[in-house]
N, C-alpha and C positions, 0 to 999 in steps of 0.2 A: 793491562792487568793480565787477561787471559789467555796471550801470549805465554807471560811466564808461567802460570799454571799448566799449560800445557807441554811446556819444554821441563818442568819441573817434574812433571807425571812421563816423561818418555826415560829421562835420565832415573828414574828409578824402575822402572819395567827393566831398561839395559842393564843396571844393577842386578835385580833377580834373575834376569837368564843368564848372565854371566855367572853367579851365585850357583846357581841351578847347574850349567854345565860342567863349571868348575867340581864340585863334591861328585858329579857322577864319573870325572875323570881320576878326582882323588883317591888315596888307599882308602879299605876298608874299615879300618879303624877309624879313620876323621868320619866317613860318612857315620857310623855307630854313634862317636861324639857328637854330631851336629844332630840325629835324630833324637838323640836322649836328649839336647838342650832343647829342643822342639818342642818334645812332648812337656817335660816341665812348663815351657812357655803356654803354650795348649792350655795346661792343669790352670797354670797363673790366670790366662784371660776367663776362662771356665769359673772361676773364684769371684772374680772381680764382678764378672756378667750375673752372678747369681745373687750375691750382694746386692748390688744392684736392681734386679728384681724385687729381691725381698724389700728395700727400701721403696720402692715404686709402690708394690704394694700396701706398704703399712700408709703411705701418702695417700694413697685411691681411699683404704680405709678413715684414713684420719678425715680427710672430706667428706667423705660419705656418714660419718657419724655426725659431722658439723650441717650438714645440709638436713638430714634428719633431725636434729635436735630445733633448728631453724624452721624446719616445716612443723614439728610439733608446738612450738612457741607461737608461732605466729598464723600460719596457715589454716592449723586443724580448729581454734578457736574462731577464726572468722568464719571456717565453714559450719559449724556448731550453731553460730549466731544467724546465719543466712536459713539454715534447716528452720529454725524456731522461726523466724519470721516468713517463712512460707508456709509453715503449721499453720501462723495466725489469720496470714491470706485465704490459706485453703477455710478455715474454721468460717472467717466473716463468709467466703462466699457461701459456703454452706447454707448461712445462715441467710445468707439474700435471696439464693434459690428457695428454702423454705417459705420466707415472707412472700414471693412471688407467686408461689405455688398457691399459697393460700391468698394472696388477694385474687389472684385469678377462679379459684374454687367460690369466694365471695361475690367476684362480679357477674361468675356465672348465676348464680343464685339470685344475685337481683335483675339479673336481664329476665331470667324465667318468672320471678315475679311480677314484675313490671308487664311482661308479655300475656301473664293471665289475668293481671287483678285490671291493668289501665286500657291495654290497646284490643283485649278481646270485645269489652263492652264499647269502645267505639267505634271497631268495625263492624259491630251489631247494630248498634245506632245509626251507621251509614247506610247500611243495608237497608234499616228499616225505612229510612228517610228516603232512599232510591226508591224501593219499592210503593209507597206511598205517593210519591211526586208521579211514577209512571200511573198507578192507579187514576190520581186525578189527573192526568193526561188522559188516558183512556175515558174517563165517563164525561170529563170536558169536550171530547171531540164526538160524543154518541150523537147529538142532533146537531151536529156542525156540518155544513162540508166538508168533504173528505180532504181537498187540495185548495192553495189560492187561488189555481186555477178557476177550480170550478164556481171559489167566491166573487171571480171578476167577471166572470160569464154570466153568474146568477145576475148579478147588479147593474149589469150590460142589460141582459133581457129586462130586468125590471123597470130600468130608465127607457126602452125601447117600448118596453108595455105602458107606462107610464105617461110618454109622450106620445102615445097614440090615444090614448084613450080621450084626452082632451080634445 
């Protein structure tokens, strides 16, 4: 098939070359007649091209109009619905954020109250108990030997002294 296309193209090219050479050798009146014919053909092709261009532009405007109607009919309402839902979500998020802020303030107040009213007295009582225990330990050791080694030594001395006196 490609072979036949090449042969046809070659024959057309040879015909055009022969026409150009023939017109170059032809008398002036024939060349002017062919010139006028080609000017008319060029005008007709230009007119057909302009008409086709206008048809393509009208088709393009029609397609763009249909796309615009379709977008306004289906896309814009869905975008509006999405915006309304998004605004609802943002409002609920703001409400949640305010609730969290209020809860945080409440927890901070409760923590401060517990620290001042419950923990501070417990710490004071524990400190007092520790002080009383230290004082009692100090008072209990006043007359007692200072270390266990001294107590053992005292007992051994007492046993030795007691056995010697018998």
